[in-house]
C-alpha positions in Angstrom: 135.3 155.4 101.6 136.2 153.5 104.7 133.5 151.8 106.8 133.9 151.4 110.5 133.7 147.9 111.8 130.5 148.7 113.8 128.8 150.1 110.6 129.9 147.0 108.6 128.4 144.7 111.3 125.2 146.7 111.4 124.9 146.5 107.6 125.6 142.7 107.7 123.0 142.1 110.4 120.4 144.2 108.5 121.0 142.3 105.3 120.7 139.0 107.2 117.4 140.0 108.7 116.0 141.2 105.4 117.0 137.9 103.7 115.6 135.9 106.6 112.3 137.7 106.5 112.1 137.3 102.7 112.8 133.6 103.0 110.2 133.1 105.8 107.6 134.9 103.8 108.3 132.8 100.7 108.1 129.6 102.8 104.7 130.4 104.3 103.3 131.0 100.8 105.0 128.1 99.0 105.0 125.4 101.7 102.3 122.8 101.1 100.7 121.2 104.1 100.9 117.5 104.0 98.3 114.9 105.1 97.2 115.4 108.7 95.9 112.5 110.6 94.0 112.8 113.9 92.8 109.9 116.0 89.2 110.5 117.2 88.7 107.1 118.8 91.5 104.8 119.8 91.2 101.0 120.1 92.9 99.4 123.0 96.1 97.7 121.6 95.1 94.4 123.3 91.9 94.5 121.2 93.6 95.4 117.9 94.7 92.0 116.5 95.1 93.3 112.9 96.0 96.7 111.5 95.0 97.8 108.0 97.7 97.4 105.4 98.1 97.8 101.7 96.0 95.2 99.8 93.4 94.8 102.6 89.7 95.2 101.8 88.4 97.9 104.1 84.8 98.5 105.1 84.5 102.2 106.1 81.9 104.7 107.2 82.9 108.3 106.3 81.7 111.9 106.0 83.6 114.2 103.7 83.6 118.0 104.1 85.3 121.0 102.6 87.4 123.2 104.9 84.4 125.5 105.4 82.3 122.7 106.7 80.2 122.0 103.6 79.4 118.3 103.5 79.9 116.8 100.0 79.4 113.1 100.7 78.7 110.6 103.5 78.2 106.8 103.6 76.2 107.1 106.9 72.8 108.2 105.6 73.0 105.4 103.0 73.5 102.9 105.8 76.0 101.1 103.6 79.8 101.1 104.3 82.2 102.0 101.5 84.3 99.0 100.6 87.6 99.2 98.7 91.1 97.8 98.5 93.6 99.9 100.4 96.7 101.0 98.4 95.3 100.0 95.0 94.4 103.4 93.7 90.7 102.9 94.1 90.5 106.0 96.3 92.3 109.3 96.6 95.9 109.2 97.7 95.1 110.8 101.0 92.9 107.8 101.9 95.5 105.3 100.7 98.0 106.9 103.0 95.8 108.1 105.9 94.1 104.8 106.5 97.2 102.6 106.9 97.7 101.1 110.3 94.1 101.4 111.5 92.3 99.0 113.9 88.7 97.9 113.5 86.6 100.4 115.5 89.1 103.2 115.2 87.9 106.6 114.1 90.2 109.2 112.4 90.0 112.7 111.0 92.0 113.2 107.8 92.8 116.6 106.5 93.8 116.0 102.9 95.6 118.6 100.8 94.5 119.1 97.2 97.5 117.2 95.8 96.5 114.1 97.7 92.8 114.6 96.9 91.2 115.7 93.6 93.9 118.3 92.7 93.4 121.4 90.6 90.5 119.9 88.7 88.4 119.0 91.8 85.4 116.8 91.4 82.6 119.1 90.2 80.0 120.1 91.1 80.6 119.5 94.8 84.4 119.7 95.2 86.1 122.7 93.7 89.6 122.6 92.2 92.4 123.0 94.8 90.1 122.0 97.7 91.5 120.7 101.0 89.2 117.8 102.1 88.3 116.9 105.7 87.1 113.3 106.3 85.9 111.7 109.4 86.3 107.9 108.9 85.6 104.8 110.9 87.0 101.4 110.1 84.2 98.8 110.5 85.9 95.7 109.1 89.1 94.5 107.5 88.1 91.9 104.9 89.6 89.4 102.6 90.0 90.1 98.9 86.9 88.1 98.0 84.9 90.5 100.2 85.1 93.2 97.6 
């Protein structure tokens, strides 16, 4: 059976559209969102003499929430900043990555996918497995190693 050129082109276009739709649908399901960093309060570059880097001791205030807005932890009511060494694995990967290059006084919003947070196991009872975490953070001080 001989196909006309216009029929062959139509079949080819239809096949390309079907394949494209299938690939797009697969991408939207399988594509993981990466770390999202939003700046909530900028510091004037003239006032930012030092930016946070791996190995720095950071003094932070934070509030952590689930995507639905449920708060699971905050340093603010305790009145005590959280102190840790950046890039040393003391905190979740989303923090080690999302707090690089911050200035003292800067505030950020971090949206951290599960694979950069607590993963499939979560951190029961407050953080379920697979949870995306939302942190509002403020860098209060960059200290020396002996500050820890």
